[in-house]
Backbone bond lengths (Angstrom), bond angles and torsions (degrees), N, CA, C in turn:
res aa  C-N    CA-C-N  psi(-1)  N-CA   C-N-CA  omega(-1)  CA-C   N-CA-C  phi
1 M - - - 1.436 - - 1.517 108.34 -
2 E 1.297 117.12 127.08 1.457 121.81 177.74 1.516 109.04 -109.99
3 L 1.321 116.89 129.11 1.458 120.82 -175.87 1.514 113.34 -105.59
4 G 1.306 118.88 -24.65 1.457 120.74 -178.55 1.521 111.56 107.24
5 K 1.318 115.61 -164.30 1.470 121.32 -175.06 1.522 112.24 -81.56
6 G 1.298 114.88 147.37 1.447 121.48 169.93 1.513 116.25 89.30
7 F 1.331 118.31 1.13 1.466 120.21 -176.69 1.524 111.57 -88.81
8 A 1.321 115.07 132.66 1.460 121.99 174.63 1.528 107.34 -118.68
9 F 1.323 116.14 129.27 1.457 121.16 179.26 1.519 109.48 -73.09
10 M 1.343 116.43 126.67 1.468 121.73 -178.40 1.528 112.41 -106.15
11 G 1.333 116.99 -25.26 1.456 117.99 178.98 1.513 112.92 160.86
12 R 1.348 114.07 165.68 1.461 120.06 175.02 1.518 107.84 -125.78
13 Q 1.312 115.06 150.96 1.465 121.52 -175.61 1.532 110.37 49.25
14 Q 1.343 114.71 46.67 1.461 119.70 -178.20 1.526 110.18 -70.95
15 H 1.306 115.44 129.25 1.455 123.17 -172.98 1.523 111.34 -85.69
16 I 1.350 115.49 130.56 1.459 121.55 170.98 1.520 106.68 -126.43
17 R 1.309 116.00 128.88 1.470 121.33 -177.17 1.524 109.63 -111.66
18 T 1.320 115.64 136.33 1.459 121.97 171.02 1.523 107.44 -115.92
19 D 1.312 116.16 179.48 1.467 119.71 177.47 1.522 111.30 -63.10
20 A 1.337 116.59 -32.79 1.463 120.80 -173.72 1.526 114.13 -96.94
21 E 1.343 117.81 -36.60 1.471 120.06 -172.10 1.517 112.42 -146.49
22 D 1.331 114.04 167.78 1.460 122.50 172.08 1.520 108.28 -108.66
23 Y 1.323 116.00 140.64 1.462 121.76 178.51 1.520 109.08 -127.98
24 F 1.338 115.84 154.39 1.458 121.60 179.69 1.521 108.79 -131.98
25 I 1.327 116.33 120.20 1.463 122.21 178.80 1.522 107.20 -90.04
26 D 1.345 116.42 127.97 1.467 121.03 -173.30 1.528 112.62 -56.96
27 L 1.330 117.98 -56.34 1.466 121.61 -178.67 1.521 109.64 -136.52
28 V 1.337 115.88 137.75 1.456 121.01 177.29 1.526 108.33 -127.73
29 F 1.335 114.86 129.38 1.464 122.37 177.03 1.521 108.06 -126.15
30 Y 1.332 115.37 161.63 1.457 121.02 169.62 1.521 106.53 -123.98
31 N 1.329 116.26 130.23 1.458 120.18 177.99 1.522 107.94 -99.84
32 V 1.339 115.71 115.11 1.463 120.30 -175.49 1.521 112.01 -74.92
33 I 1.328 118.55 -20.33 1.460 121.77 177.21 1.526 109.82 -78.52
34 L 1.330 116.64 -47.66 1.467 121.60 179.56 1.526 112.48 -80.54
35 K 1.338 116.69 -16.64 1.464 123.68 -177.22 1.527 111.25 56.39
36 C 1.332 114.34 54.62 1.462 119.24 178.23 1.525 110.43 -153.43
37 Y 1.336 114.62 158.13 1.452 121.33 173.34 1.517 108.94 -81.13
38 V 1.328 115.74 147.90 1.464 122.32 176.41 1.528 106.87 -126.95
39 L 1.332 115.35 118.19 1.464 122.22 -179.37 1.520 108.71 -102.76
40 I 1.320 116.94 133.13 1.461 121.59 179.67 1.522 108.79 -123.61
41 D 1.328 114.83 125.77 1.459 122.29 176.72 1.521 107.33 -110.13
42 L 1.319 116.89 115.33 1.464 121.76 -177.84 1.517 110.15 -84.82
43 K 1.327 116.03 130.37 1.461 121.72 -178.19 1.520 110.08 -125.56
44 I 1.327 115.72 146.78 1.459 122.03 175.21 1.521 107.00 -113.88
45 G 1.315 116.20 133.57 1.461 120.01 179.96 1.505 111.42 94.61
46 K 1.316 115.96 -119.63 1.452 122.11 -173.60 1.529 110.35 -114.93
47 I 1.328 117.34 140.74 1.460 121.57 175.32 1.527 107.82 -86.12
48 T 1.325 115.92 128.76 1.462 121.42 -176.94 1.533 110.46 -109.18
49 H 1.325 115.33 171.12 1.461 119.97 175.82 1.527 111.03 -61.47
50 Q 1.306 116.10 -33.00 1.464 120.94 177.81 1.529 110.64 -63.01
51 D 1.334 116.74 -39.96 1.468 120.85 177.73 1.525 111.06 -62.58
52 V 1.321 116.28 -41.59 1.469 121.04 -179.73 1.530 110.11 -66.80
53 R 1.329 117.12 -42.54 1.466 120.79 177.29 1.531 111.27 -63.29
54 Q 1.340 115.94 -38.81 1.463 120.06 178.55 1.528 110.25 -63.81
55 M 1.334 117.78 -43.17 1.463 120.61 178.93 1.529 110.31 -64.56
56 D 1.323 117.25 -39.95 1.463 120.79 177.46 1.529 110.08 -59.23
57 M 1.326 116.54 -41.45 1.458 121.46 177.60 1.531 110.40 -63.87
58 Y 1.346 117.26 -44.19 1.461 120.99 177.84 1.530 111.43 -57.98
59 V 1.331 116.10 -45.16 1.472 121.00 -178.58 1.528 110.19 -62.09
60 K 1.322 116.87 -46.33 1.468 119.92 179.82 1.523 111.17 -63.41
61 M 1.324 116.52 -42.70 1.463 120.32 179.64 1.524 110.67 -65.19
62 Y 1.328 116.95 -42.10 1.464 120.66 -178.39 1.524 110.16 -65.24
63 D 1.345 116.57 -41.12 1.460 119.91 177.33 1.519 111.26 -60.60
64 E 1.321 116.90 -41.13 1.464 120.76 -179.44 1.528 112.32 -69.33
65 L 1.333 116.83 -38.70 1.460 120.63 -171.77 1.531 115.10 -93.96
66 K 1.330 118.26 -31.88 1.465 120.78 -169.71 1.531 114.98 -117.60
67 R 1.324 116.86 -31.56 1.467 120.25 -173.96 1.525 110.84 -67.50
68 T 1.335 115.42 137.69 1.467 120.90 177.96 1.523 109.53 -106.37
69 S 1.310 116.69 175.54 1.473 121.20 -175.32 1.527 112.81 -63.63
70 G 1.328 118.46 -25.68 1.460 121.09 179.98 1.523 114.38 -87.49
71 D 1.330 116.97 -3.96 1.466 121.01 -177.34 1.521 111.49 -93.21
72 N 1.319 115.37 147.64 1.457 121.84 170.76 1.525 108.42 -82.33
73 P 1.347 117.74 166.83 1.469 120.01 -179.64 1.528 112.52 -57.01
74 T 1.314 114.84 146.91 1.464 123.14 179.59 1.523 110.42 -66.97
75 I 1.335 115.43 145.40 1.466 122.55 176.78 1.525 107.92 -108.69
76 G 1.330 116.99 135.35 1.452 121.91 177.27 1.515 111.04 -116.98
77 D 1.333 116.61 142.70 1.461 121.45 -179.62 1.528 109.83 -140.48
78 C 1.329 115.69 128.43 1.467 121.52 171.72 1.525 106.58 -96.77
79 T 1.309 116.79 114.29 1.469 121.53 -176.96 1.513 109.19 -105.03
80 L 1.320 115.26 127.93 1.452 122.62 -178.90 1.519 109.62 -91.05
81 L 1.339 116.55 123.03 1.451 121.66 177.28 1.531 108.25 -96.11
82 R 1.303 116.46 136.10 1.466 120.87 179.12 1.517 109.57 -126.32
83 D 1.331 114.71 151.21 1.465 119.40 175.61 1.516 109.48 -66.92
84 R 1.300 116.16 144.03 1.477 121.49 178.03 1.509 111.95 -97.15
85 F 1.306 117.54 3.56 1.456 120.96 -175.77 1.500 111.17 -95.59
């Protein structure tokens, strides 16, 4: 996977805890040019509305918990993985 310029890897399976549940974000990057976090949720098969809602929740949670005053809003991406065979 190629992301382009300015991306710094922050972690994989990054844990976010709420009062009710634990969540794990597949990949987290920070883009130093855009000054924002980029969350990537890897999916196999088909992306559903539930996947999009889940990513929206991740973005809102990440903004509340991790984003600082100098950061731009977090970007979320659901990436579809396909077999190459």
